[in-house]
Phi, psi and omega in degrees: 000138175246001176245153175206162178293137178296154174223163178299334179294348181278351189303311184295315181292324176295321177297317178298316180296314180298317180295316181295333184251011188301316180291321179297318184275343186308319180291347186249358186231166171298158174295132184255138171289152180307326182295337180304329186271016179256156177298324180297317179292320179293323177296317178298316177300315179295320178301315178299314180296318181291328174295316178296323177297316179298331179272357180080018183269343181196169173230107180272114183246145174259136173263127182247156172228097189066235180261010180254150174278125181258339182171196180225151170219127184237139168263108190251162170052048181294125180247129179256197181076220182291339186278306180053055179221172177206167173259152178230139179212153184206162170210154173236147171294152186308317185289352183253000183281159175077014182240007178086003182295318180298318180295316178296317180296319178298319177301317179293319180293321177299313179302318179296315182297320186271337180258300183291313182274345180055043178281155179270330189209145170241145177234150177215156176225144176227154170302151183306325184262011181271069182295327177301315178292324178296322177294320178299314179298315181299323178302333182258010175092003176296140179239142176289142178230001177168176176240130177259108180294140176047048190286311181224151177273100183243137179052034174088003178214152179291125185233146177291149178228143169277131179259138181236154173220158177218130179261148177293115182294342180278350181248135177231176180299000000 
């Protein structure tokens, strides 16, 4: 396994990873305030995520490479009832890309979502030009189902996203 549940103890290393990869990640993320790159801000973010995890609203996962944190992958916005779906999103630090870690982590998160959480569907979105993330999603069977205009404010402007979905193969009509 290369994923595990996030803990408050991860704050300092996550801050270091975010700071080291800030220029690399900038085109794919919201504009970040300087405080985002501190252990205190990462700890606050983790506290919020762990509270949401305790309520069953999300699963905050750390992607590891040996004993180092390589990135994060989250199962977000878990919806129950008739819907039974969630969104999934991830990032890797620059030095960890191109080695299959995102694909392996996504496989583990999918397995968790469909077996442990018993979800029916996962959704993901990427910027139109984020072909590396689109390839990772496609490797796991995600299919595009539309484009969301002005979906998220990334790199300082509202940008369109391709939306993808994956259905739980163990569940049928």
